[in-house]
Structures are given as C-alpha cells and as structure tokens.
N, C-alpha and C positions, 0 to 999 in steps of 0.2 A: 759961545759954539753951544750947536745945540749937539744931541743927542747920541751921535753919529762918530760926532766928531768925538764929545768925550769918550764914549764907553774904545774906540778905537786909540786914544792917547794911554788912555789906561791901561789896555790891549801891550799898550807897546814898550809899561814904558818897565811892564812886567815878563815881557818877553826880553829888556835890554835886560835888567837885575839877574833874570838866567840865565844868561848868554854871561853876565859880567862872571857872575857865580863858578862856575863852566867851569873859564876860563882860570878862574882865579881857587882850581878846587878841593889843593890841599891845604888850601889854608883856609876858606872854610872848617871842610870836616874838624882840622885844631881846633878853630871858636865855636864849633858843637860839641867836641868831646870834652872840652874845658869847662863848661857849662851844665850848674848844681839843677838847669828848672832851661823848658818849653822854650819859653819866655824869654829867658835868659840866654840863650840860644839866636831868638829874635832879635834879638835889642843889640846884641851884638855885631850878627851877621849882619844889620844895617847898617849901626856905625862901620863894617871893614867894606862896609861893600857902598858905602852914602847913600842910601837907598833908602824910604820910607814903611812902612812896620806893616805897608801889607803887599812892598816886594821882598819884604824878608821871609813875614812867614808863605807869600808861594815860594820862595828858595828852601823857604826848610819842607817842606812838605813836599817838593820835589822829591822824584819816585828815578832810581838808580838807575836803572834801565833807560831814560832821558836819557842819561850823560856818552847816547849811544856817538860816533861821527852824524850818523846818520840821522835822528831825534834835530841834532846841534846846525843841522846842515837844513833841516826844514823850519826850527823858531827863527835861525837867523832868516831867511826868504821872506818866512809869513811878513816877521816886522820890517823888514826891508817892504813889503810889500804898506803897510800902515805908514813906515812913513814918506812911501809916493803919493797915498792915498790922502795926508798931511797936507804934503806942499802940495798937490795941487787943485786940495780947499773943495774936494769930494764931500 
C-alpha cells in the first residue's frame, strides 16, 4: 500500500469513528463523564465504539462545535470521498 493510500485509510478510520461518536453522543458523553482520567476515557470510548486508541483520542479531542449538522455533513462527505478514492485505487 502506498503512502497516500495509507494516509487516506487512516483519515477515513478517524472520520468514521468521529461520525459513530456523533451518532452515539449521549453514550460517549456518559462514558467520558464516568471516567476518572483522560486515559480511562480514551480506553472506554474505544471499547464503546469498537475503535482503536488513535481514533478514541480523536473522539475525546473532538470539539463540541463539530457536532453541528453542517460539520457532520462535511465529515460524512469527506469520508465518502475517501472511500471512493480507495475503491478506485487512486
């Protein structure tokens, strides 16, 4: 796999994790609130959403302003572009 494809896959994995977190925001917020430390929150979010540590940290670091419908649409659109690009082998 070339470097561009690897970067695209990494970005896609992060975007998909963020979108999943947005769809399950109440559960994510509850897990974070119930955690004693940031590391625990990262681990518990990863378990909840079935995502890796890098994506879990991205979820924890997500700013609340990104939860708007417009921001979610933009993330979903970018994820779609990346999926298309990866499927086309570009």
